[in-house]
PDB file of N, CA, C and O in Angstrom, chain B, residues numbered from 101:
ATOM      1  N   MET B 101      23.310 -83.190 249.760  1.00  0.00           N
ATOM      2  CA  MET B 101      22.549 -82.320 250.488  1.00  0.00           C
ATOM      3  C   MET B 101      22.073 -80.897 250.307  1.00  0.00           C
ATOM      4  O   MET B 101      22.673 -79.823 250.329  1.00  0.00           O
ATOM      5  N   GLY B 102      20.406 -81.331 250.063  1.00  0.00           N
ATOM      6  CA  GLY B 102      19.546 -80.133 249.131  1.00  0.00           C
ATOM      7  C   GLY B 102      19.894 -78.549 249.912  1.00  0.00           C
ATOM      8  O   GLY B 102      20.768 -78.330 250.751  1.00  0.00           O
ATOM      9  N   THR B 103      19.073 -77.743 249.427  1.00  0.00           N
ATOM     10  CA  THR B 103      18.950 -76.480 250.056  1.00  0.00           C
ATOM     11  C   THR B 103      18.005 -76.607 251.199  1.00  0.00           C
ATOM     12  O   THR B 103      18.304 -76.094 252.278  1.00  0.00           O
ATOM     13  N   ALA B 104      16.836 -77.283 251.035  1.00  0.00           N
ATOM     14  CA  ALA B 104      15.973 -77.575 252.174  1.00  0.00           C
ATOM     15  C   ALA B 104      16.526 -78.366 253.440  1.00  0.00           C
ATOM     16  O   ALA B 104      15.847 -78.292 254.464  1.00  0.00           O
ATOM     17  N   THR B 105      17.758 -79.156 253.464  1.00  0.00           N
ATOM     18  CA  THR B 105      18.496 -79.345 254.454  1.00  0.00           C
ATOM     19  C   THR B 105      19.984 -78.701 255.587  1.00  0.00           C
ATOM     20  O   THR B 105      20.551 -78.886 256.664  1.00  0.00           O
ATOM     21  N   PHE B 106      19.988 -77.719 254.120  1.00  0.00           N
ATOM     22  CA  PHE B 106      20.863 -76.843 254.574  1.00  0.00           C
ATOM     23  C   PHE B 106      19.981 -75.618 255.521  1.00  0.00           C
ATOM     24  O   PHE B 106      20.605 -75.172 256.483  1.00  0.00           O
ATOM     25  N   VAL B 107      19.038 -75.252 255.359  1.00  0.00           N
ATOM     26  CA  VAL B 107      18.053 -74.483 255.936  1.00  0.00           C
ATOM     27  C   VAL B 107      18.004 -74.945 257.196  1.00  0.00           C
ATOM     28  O   VAL B 107      18.111 -74.238 258.198  1.00  0.00           O
ATOM     29  N   ASP B 108      17.815 -76.334 257.175  1.00  0.00           N
ATOM     30  CA  ASP B 108      17.233 -77.068 258.375  1.00  0.00           C
ATOM     31  C   ASP B 108      18.286 -76.766 259.723  1.00  0.00           C
ATOM     32  O   ASP B 108      18.121 -76.431 260.896  1.00  0.00           O
ATOM     33  N   ILE B 109      19.558 -77.116 258.766  1.00  0.00           N
ATOM     34  CA  ILE B 109      20.783 -76.754 259.564  1.00  0.00           C
ATOM     35  C   ILE B 109      20.987 -75.670 260.779  1.00  0.00           C
ATOM     36  O   ILE B 109      21.274 -75.669 261.976  1.00  0.00           O
ATOM     37  N   ILE B 110      20.658 -74.732 259.711  1.00  0.00           N
ATOM     38  CA  ILE B 110      20.747 -73.198 260.002  1.00  0.00           C
ATOM     39  C   ILE B 110      19.783 -73.031 260.886  1.00  0.00           C
ATOM     40  O   ILE B 110      19.985 -72.229 261.798  1.00  0.00           O
ATOM     41  N   LEU B 111      18.801 -73.590 260.832  1.00  0.00           N
ATOM     42  CA  LEU B 111      17.552 -73.528 261.848  1.00  0.00           C
ATOM     43  C   LEU B 111      17.705 -74.074 263.245  1.00  0.00           C
ATOM     44  O   LEU B 111      17.277 -73.732 264.348  1.00  0.00           O
ATOM     45  N   SER B 112      18.521 -75.109 262.768  1.00  0.00           N
ATOM     46  CA  SER B 112      18.764 -76.340 264.193  1.00  0.00           C
ATOM     47  C   SER B 112      19.589 -75.696 264.877  1.00  0.00           C
ATOM     48  O   SER B 112      19.516 -75.880 266.092  1.00  0.00           O
ATOM     49  N   ILE B 113      20.639 -74.739 264.367  1.00  0.00           N
ATOM     50  CA  ILE B 113      21.878 -74.065 264.973  1.00  0.00           C
ATOM     51  C   ILE B 113      21.499 -73.084 265.818  1.00  0.00           C
ATOM     52  O   ILE B 113      21.991 -72.941 266.937  1.00  0.00           O
ATOM     53  N   LEU B 114      20.343 -72.143 265.186  1.00  0.00           N
ATOM     54  CA  LEU B 114      19.971 -70.939 266.078  1.00  0.00           C
ATOM     55  C   LEU B 114      18.668 -71.296 266.768  1.00  0.00           C
ATOM     56  O   LEU B 114      18.611 -70.814 267.899  1.00  0.00           O
ATOM     57  N   LEU B 115      17.690 -71.947 266.438  1.00  0.00           N
ATOM     58  CA  LEU B 115      16.589 -72.537 267.351  1.00  0.00           C
ATOM     59  C   LEU B 115      16.380 -74.132 267.223  1.00  0.00           C
ATOM     60  O   LEU B 115      15.579 -74.655 266.448  1.00  0.00           O
ATOM     61  N   PRO B 116      17.348 -74.908 268.231  1.00  0.00           N
ATOM     62  CA  PRO B 116      17.061 -76.544 267.358  1.00  0.00           C
ATOM     63  C   PRO B 116      15.855 -77.175 267.478  1.00  0.00           C
ATOM     64  O   PRO B 116      15.585 -78.133 266.754  1.00  0.00           O
ATOM     65  N   PRO B 117      15.203 -76.818 268.187  1.00  0.00           N
ATOM     66  CA  PRO B 117      13.280 -77.592 268.463  1.00  0.00           C
ATOM     67  C   PRO B 117      12.697 -76.753 266.671  1.00  0.00           C
ATOM     68  O   PRO B 117      11.827 -77.229 265.941  1.00  0.00           O
ATOM     69  N   LEU B 118      13.172 -75.997 266.511  1.00  0.00           N
ATOM     70  CA  LEU B 118      12.123 -75.339 265.186  1.00  0.00           C
ATOM     71  C   LEU B 118      12.747 -76.009 264.084  1.00  0.00           C
ATOM     72  O   LEU B 118      11.995 -76.370 263.178  1.00  0.00           O
ATOM     73  N   GLY B 119      14.053 -76.264 263.975  1.00  0.00           N
ATOM     74  CA  GLY B 119      14.460 -77.032 262.650  1.00  0.00           C
ATOM     75  C   GLY B 119      14.124 -78.671 262.937  1.00  0.00           C
ATOM     76  O   GLY B 119      14.245 -79.404 261.955  1.00  0.00           O
ATOM     77  N   VAL B 120      13.820 -79.126 263.875  1.00  0.00           N
ATOM     78  CA  VAL B 120      13.654 -80.680 264.388  1.00  0.00           C
ATOM     79  C   VAL B 120      11.985 -80.375 263.503  1.00  0.00           C
ATOM     80  O   VAL B 120      11.662 -80.801 262.394  1.00  0.00           O
ATOM     81  N   PHE B 121      11.267 -79.619 264.335  1.00  0.00           N
ATOM     82  CA  PHE B 121       9.745 -79.321 263.725  1.00  0.00           C
ATOM     83  C   PHE B 121       9.581 -79.586 262.792  1.00  0.00           C
ATOM     84  O   PHE B 121       8.922 -80.531 262.359  1.00  0.00           O
ATOM     85  N   LEU B 122      10.386 -78.477 262.047  1.00  0.00           N
ATOM     86  CA  LEU B 122       9.685 -78.266 260.105  1.00  0.00           C
ATOM     87  C   LEU B 122       9.939 -79.821 259.873  1.00  0.00           C
ATOM     88  O   LEU B 122       8.969 -80.425 259.416  1.00  0.00           O
ATOM     89  N   LYS B 123      10.852 -80.410 260.067  1.00  0.00           N
ATOM     90  CA  LYS B 123      11.547 -81.609 259.417  1.00  0.00           C
ATOM     91  C   LYS B 123      10.543 -83.149 259.788  1.00  0.00           C
ATOM     92  O   LYS B 123      10.429 -84.126 259.048  1.00  0.00           O
ATOM     93  N   PHE B 124       9.797 -82.906 261.422  1.00  0.00           N
ATOM     94  CA  PHE B 124       9.406 -84.471 261.695  1.00  0.00           C
ATOM     95  C   PHE B 124       7.804 -83.669 262.465  1.00  0.00           C
ATOM     96  O   PHE B 124       6.916 -84.458 262.790  1.00  0.00           O
ATOM     97  N   GLY B 125       7.658 -82.730 262.607  1.00  0.00           N
ATOM     98  CA  GLY B 125       6.365 -82.182 262.995  1.00  0.00           C
ATOM     99  C   GLY B 125       6.453 -82.664 264.435  1.00  0.00           C
ATOM    100  O   GLY B 125       7.605 -82.878 264.813  1.00  0.00           O
ATOM    101  N   LEU B 126       5.492 -82.880 265.315  1.00  0.00           N
ATOM    102  CA  LEU B 126       5.162 -83.147 266.550  1.00  0.00           C
ATOM    103  C   LEU B 126       5.472 -84.645 266.871  1.00  0.00           C
ATOM    104  O   LEU B 126       4.581 -85.379 267.297  1.00  0.00           O
ATOM    105  N   GLU B 127       6.709 -85.076 266.668  1.00  0.00           N
ATOM    106  CA  GLU B 127       7.102 -86.475 266.866  1.00  0.00           C
ATOM    107  C   GLU B 127       7.913 -86.532 267.992  1.00  0.00           C
ATOM    108  O   GLU B 127       8.313 -85.551 268.619  1.00  0.00           O
ATOM    109  N   VAL B 128       8.240 -88.139 268.332  1.00  0.00           N
ATOM    110  CA  VAL B 128       9.453 -87.980 269.200  1.00  0.00           C
ATOM    111  C   VAL B 128      10.569 -87.279 269.305  1.00  0.00           C
ATOM    112  O   VAL B 128      10.877 -86.691 270.341  1.00  0.00           O
ATOM    113  N   GLU B 129      11.316 -87.279 268.177  1.00  0.00           N
ATOM    114  CA  GLU B 129      12.358 -86.264 267.706  1.00  0.00           C
ATOM    115  C   GLU B 129      11.894 -84.650 268.536  1.00  0.00           C
ATOM    116  O   GLU B 129      12.499 -84.300 269.550  1.00  0.00           O
ATOM    117  N   PHE B 130      11.113 -84.058 268.119  1.00  0.00           N
ATOM    118  CA  PHE B 130      10.879 -82.629 268.707  1.00  0.00           C
ATOM    119  C   PHE B 130      11.008 -82.536 269.940  1.00  0.00           C
ATOM    120  O   PHE B 130      11.584 -81.596 270.486  1.00  0.00           O
ATOM    121  N   TRP B 131      10.284 -83.878 270.763  1.00  0.00           N
ATOM    122  CA  TRP B 131      10.278 -83.594 272.261  1.00  0.00           C
ATOM    123  C   TRP B 131      11.672 -83.437 272.590  1.00  0.00           C
ATOM    124  O   TRP B 131      12.201 -82.368 272.893  1.00  0.00           O
ATOM    125  N   ILE B 132      12.438 -84.955 272.490  1.00  0.00           N
ATOM    126  CA  ILE B 132      13.686 -84.955 272.820  1.00  0.00           C
ATOM    127  C   ILE B 132      14.494 -83.857 272.609  1.00  0.00           C
ATOM    128  O   ILE B 132      15.166 -83.491 273.573  1.00  0.00           O
ATOM    129  N   CYS B 133      14.569 -83.369 271.783  1.00  0.00           N
ATOM    130  CA  CYS B 133      15.261 -82.185 270.897  1.00  0.00           C
ATOM    131  C   CYS B 133      14.764 -80.574 271.913  1.00  0.00           C
ATOM    132  O   CYS B 133      15.551 -79.681 272.226  1.00  0.00           O
ATOM    133  N   LEU B 134      13.489 -80.613 272.190  1.00  0.00           N
ATOM    134  CA  LEU B 134      13.096 -79.991 273.456  1.00  0.00           C
ATOM    135  C   LEU B 134      13.712 -79.633 274.698  1.00  0.00           C
ATOM    136  O   LEU B 134      14.120 -78.537 275.082  1.00  0.00           O
ATOM    137  N   VAL B 135      13.706 -80.993 275.376  1.00  0.00           N
ATOM    138  CA  VAL B 135      14.201 -81.201 276.521  1.00  0.00           C
ATOM    139  C   VAL B 135      15.848 -81.108 276.461  1.00  0.00           C
ATOM    140  O   VAL B 135      16.501 -80.510 277.317  1.00  0.00           O
ATOM    141  N   LEU B 136      16.408 -81.765 275.358  1.00  0.00           N
ATOM    142  CA  LEU B 136      17.845 -81.313 275.231  1.00  0.00           C
ATOM    143  C   LEU B 136      18.476 -79.987 275.507  1.00  0.00           C
ATOM    144  O   LEU B 136      19.534 -79.625 276.021  1.00  0.00           O
ATOM    145  N   THR B 137      17.231 -79.278 274.873  1.00  0.00           N
ATOM    146  CA  THR B 137      17.646 -77.525 274.570  1.00  0.00           C
ATOM    147  C   THR B 137      17.298 -76.817 275.757  1.00  0.00           C
ATOM    148  O   THR B 137      17.840 -75.779 276.135  1.00  0.00           O
ATOM    149  N   LEU B 138      16.112 -77.591 276.490  1.00  0.00           N
ATOM    150  CA  LEU B 138      15.843 -76.924 277.896  1.00  0.00           C
ATOM    151  C   LEU B 138      16.663 -77.022 278.758  1.00  0.00           C
ATOM    152  O   LEU B 138      16.779 -76.157 279.627  1.00  0.00           O
ATOM    153  N   PHE B 139      17.871 -78.755 278.672  1.00  0.00           N
ATOM    154  CA  PHE B 139      18.979 -78.662 279.655  1.00  0.00           C
ATOM    155  C   PHE B 139      19.797 -78.033 279.397  1.00  0.00           C
ATOM    156  O   PHE B 139      20.181 -77.296 280.305  1.00  0.00           O
ATOM    157  N   GLY B 140      20.580 -77.940 277.967  1.00  0.00           N
ATOM    158  CA  GLY B 140      21.579 -76.945 277.487  1.00  0.00           C
ATOM    159  C   GLY B 140      21.560 -76.652 276.242  1.00  0.00           C
ATOM    160  O   GLY B 140      21.312 -77.570 275.460  1.00  0.00           O
ATOM    161  N   TYR B 141      21.766 -75.565 275.818  1.00  0.00           N
ATOM    162  CA  TYR B 141      21.488 -75.335 274.847  1.00  0.00           C
ATOM    163  C   TYR B 141      22.587 -75.941 273.703  1.00  0.00           C
ATOM    164  O   TYR B 141      22.195 -75.853 272.539  1.00  0.00           O
ATOM    165  N   LEU B 142      23.892 -76.534 273.912  1.00  0.00           N
ATOM    166  CA  LEU B 142      24.486 -77.198 273.064  1.00  0.00           C
ATOM    167  C   LEU B 142      24.021 -78.592 272.808  1.00  0.00           C
ATOM    168  O   LEU B 142      23.976 -78.930 271.625  1.00  0.00           O
ATOM    169  N   PRO B 143      23.650 -79.503 273.766  1.00  0.00           N
ATOM    170  CA  PRO B 143      23.185 -81.036 273.484  1.00  0.00           C
ATOM    171  C   PRO B 143      22.006 -80.404 272.790  1.00  0.00           C
ATOM    172  O   PRO B 143      22.067 -81.088 271.769  1.00  0.00           O
ATOM    173  N   GLY B 144      21.017 -79.636 272.593  1.00  0.00           N
ATOM    174  CA  GLY B 144      20.081 -79.253 271.847  1.00  0.00           C
ATOM    175  C   GLY B 144      20.565 -79.192 270.070  1.00  0.00           C
ATOM    176  O   GLY B 144      20.134 -79.709 269.040  1.00  0.00           O
ATOM    177  N   ILE B 145      21.474 -78.438 270.355  1.00  0.00           N
ATOM    178  CA  ILE B 145      22.133 -78.098 268.950  1.00  0.00           C
ATOM    179  C   ILE B 145      22.522 -79.638 268.257  1.00  0.00           C
ATOM    180  O   ILE B 145      22.018 -80.059 267.216  1.00  0.00           O
ATOM    181  N   ILE B 146      23.351 -80.231 268.937  1.00  0.00           N
ATOM    182  CA  ILE B 146      23.921 -81.652 268.811  1.00  0.00           C
ATOM    183  C   ILE B 146      23.271 -82.727 268.295  1.00  0.00           C
ATOM    184  O   ILE B 146      23.730 -83.644 267.614  1.00  0.00           O
ATOM    185  N   TYR B 147      21.777 -82.470 268.811  1.00  0.00           N
ATOM    186  CA  TYR B 147      20.982 -84.099 268.522  1.00  0.00           C
ATOM    187  C   TYR B 147      20.309 -83.331 267.587  1.00  0.00           C
ATOM    188  O   TYR B 147      19.835 -84.167 266.817  1.00  0.00           O
ATOM    189  N   ALA B 148      19.822 -81.654 267.003  1.00  0.00           N
ATOM    190  CA  ALA B 148      19.358 -81.608 266.164  1.00  0.00           C
ATOM    191  C   ALA B 148      19.572 -81.377 264.372  1.00  0.00           C
ATOM    192  O   ALA B 148      18.887 -81.120 263.382  1.00  0.00           O
ATOM    193  N   ILE B 149      20.938 -81.651 264.727  1.00  0.00           N
ATOM    194  CA  ILE B 149      21.929 -81.558 263.826  1.00  0.00           C
ATOM    195  C   ILE B 149      22.019 -82.971 263.327  1.00  0.00           C
ATOM    196  O   ILE B 149      21.687 -83.208 262.166  1.00  0.00           O
ATOM    197  N   TYR B 150      22.440 -83.920 264.116  1.00  0.00           N
ATOM    198  CA  TYR B 150      22.146 -84.960 264.106  1.00  0.00           C
ATOM    199  C   TYR B 150      21.064 -85.759 263.489  1.00  0.00           C
ATOM    200  O   TYR B 150      21.215 -86.236 262.365  1.00  0.00           O
ATOM    201  N   ILE B 151      20.201 -85.892 264.033  1.00  0.00           N
ATOM    202  CA  ILE B 151      18.608 -86.176 263.443  1.00  0.00           C
ATOM    203  C   ILE B 151      17.984 -85.666 262.275  1.00  0.00           C
ATOM    204  O   ILE B 151      17.058 -86.150 261.625  1.00  0.00           O
ATOM    205  N   ILE B 152      18.787 -84.353 262.059  1.00  0.00           N
ATOM    206  CA  ILE B 152      18.117 -83.975 260.478  1.00  0.00           C
ATOM    207  C   ILE B 152      19.060 -84.301 259.768  1.00  0.00           C
ATOM    208  O   ILE B 152      18.544 -84.348 258.651  1.00  0.00           O
ATOM    209  N   THR B 153      20.652 -84.698 259.601  1.00  0.00           N
ATOM    210  CA  THR B 153      21.451 -85.532 258.847  1.00  0.00           C
ATOM    211  C   THR B 153      21.679 -86.799 259.100  1.00  0.00           C
ATOM    212  O   THR B 153      22.670 -87.413 258.703  1.00  0.00           O
ATOM    213  N   LYS B 154      20.726 -87.280 259.808  1.00  0.00           N
ATOM    214  CA  LYS B 154      20.722 -88.771 259.699  1.00  0.00           C
ATOM    215  C   LYS B 154      19.850 -89.520 258.441  1.00  0.00           C
ATOM    216  O   LYS B 154      19.841 -90.747 258.342  1.00  0.00           O
TER     217      LYS B 154
END
């Protein structure tokens, strides 16, 4: 795990869609994370960390 991944994970904990956006851009992963975050903050965090570390 590199420094960039560590920073992405920290951003994903603070603001999940931002971490996914910086990693993938406006791809499907970002929109899924945004919807999950709007429905509940915890599902957004879990999905963001999963998708970044995958």
